N, C-alpha and C positions, 0 to 999 in steps of 0.2 A: 234750660234748654239742650237739645242735642243741639252742637254745630255736624259733627259727624252721627253716619249711621253706616255700617258694613251690614248687608244682609247676605247669608249663607253664599260667602266670595268661597269659590275656588280656582286656584292654580294650578295646572300639570304643565310639564314638558315632558312630550312623550308620552310612557309608561306611569313617569315621575310624578305620583301626586304629592307637591308640595305643601299645597293648603286647601284644607278640605272644611268646607260648610261655614265659614267665620261669620260667626255673627258677633256687632261689636256696637253699643253707642257712647258717644264718648262728650260728652256735658260742656259748653264753652268754658273757655277757662283752665280746664283739667289741665296736669300734666301727667299723662298716663305713659308708665314705663312696661314695656314687652320684654319678660323674662326668657330666658332659654339657651340651651349650650348650641356653639356652632352648628349649621346648616340645620336647624328646625325651622326654617323658613319666616322666622321673624323680619330681616332683608328684602325677602320675594314682597311680604304683606305690603312695608313701604313703598318699593319701586312701584306696588298695584295701585297702590293709592295716592301715589303722584302723575300715576298716569307713563310711566316708562316699563311699565308691562303692561299686557292687555289681559283682563281675566279670562280665563276659560269658562266659568261661568257666576252669577251673584249681582249684585247691583251697591255701588258705593253713594251715597248721598251729603252733598257739603252744606249744608244751612237750609236744607230743603230740598234741593234742586239735583237733578239725576246726574252727576258727574262721571260714569261709568266709561264715556264713548269720547268724555270730551278731550281736547288737546291739552301734555302739564301745563303749555304758557298761558293757557287760560281757564285752571281750575283754582287759583287760588290758596295753593298748595306751595310751602316753600319745603328743601331740604337740602339738611347739612349731610353732607357723607363722609364715611371714617377717613377717606386721602386726603380729605379736602377743595382737590379739584381745583385747587387757586389758580388763575392764569397768569405764569412765570415771568411774562415778557410785557407784563402790564403791573402799576404801582396800586397801592392799597385802593386808592382812590377812585382808579379806572374798576379795578376788581368790585367792591362796592357801589360802583353805579351801572353795571352790565346789566343786570336786569331792568334797571330805570330804562334807560334806554333801550334795551329791546322794545319797550312796552311805549314809547313814542315820546315818554317823560320831557314836559319841557326843561331848556338846560340851567334855566335858572332854579328852576325847584331841584333837580339833581345836586344842584351844588348843597344847596340847602338841607336835603335830607340825607345824603352822601354825611355830613360835618356832624349833624343831631346825631346818626347812629354810631357816628367813631367817637363820637363825646361817650354816648351811652356803654361801648365795652373799651372806653379807658384805650383807646388810640388816637387820636387827636394830635399825637406827637409826630405819627406813622406815615403819616397821608400822603406821603412824594414817595416812600419806600417801595421796596418789589421783596414779594415772599422771602426768595433766596436771601435774605438780608432780616428775615426776623425769626423769633424764636418758634416752637411747636405751638405753645401757647399761644403767641400772635396771632399765628396761622391761626388758628381754631376761631379767635374772635373774630377773625377778619370773615373765616368762612360763615358766622352766626351774625354779623352783620350785616354781608351779602343777601342771606337769605331772610334775613328781615325788614331791609329796607324796603320792598315791596311789599312792604305790610299783608302778609300772606294768614288766613284766615284759623288756616293751621299749618304749623312748622313740626317735619319731622325730622328726627337726628336721629343716624345708621352709627350707634357707635363710636362719637364723635368720639372721644377720650380715650381710646383703647391703644393711640401709638404716642401718648405721652409718659410719665416715668409718676410714680405713685404721688408725690410731692405734688406735680401740676394737675396731673388728675382731683387732688382733692380741693385745689384750688379753683380748678375751671369748673368743678360741681357749686362749689360757693358762688362764683359769677354768674352760673346758667340759674340760679336759684335768684337770685338779685334780679337779674337781666329780668326773670319773668316777674317779677314784681312790678316791673317800669314800663311793660308793654301789655297790650289786650291784644294775648296771640296764644290758642290752644297748641298744647307740647306733645306729639308723641315719640318716645324715647326707646330704643333698644338699644338693649343691653344684654351682656353673660355677666354682667358681674350683680351679683343679688348685693353689698353693701350698697352700690350705686343706685339697684333699681327702690331701694327701701329708703333713702337719703332724698332723693328726687320726687319716686311717685306720689301722686296723691292717694 
């Protein structure tokens, strides 16, 4: 069963045609990798799927619903950025809870879900620390937890390991594979690293 359908999607910035007639069906539970060099449009496609960029033409369907013109916060799609984009003035707990607070989730439920998600990513002992007190790999896991805690139907990952050294990158690949086995989410993973694409993707 397809969870995501991309139909003839195009995106232009003036005369620069970044995406042209992209059509792709992704099944529920898949981990799909988009592999290509910098500047080929991978990240732009993710931004169109998340709603951060308006498409020039084409349609996007999530679970059978046309979400092409739906606002990002109502799409049911999570995104992990290359730079993590954690709030430096917020603790790990508050960073992970942010999306739930924006959705108006009851306070008691927020606490339970944040704790559960930090258990999954192995950061329960860092709950009251701040991003500047964490290693790059730990910050990456906080970003993953923040994106997943809202239970998105699709999780977009935009070269999330590119800022890590080779050893840590290998560790985090293994973490993502384990994570995927524990949660019922479809992943779309952008990378320019062929090994990463072949290791992670279905």
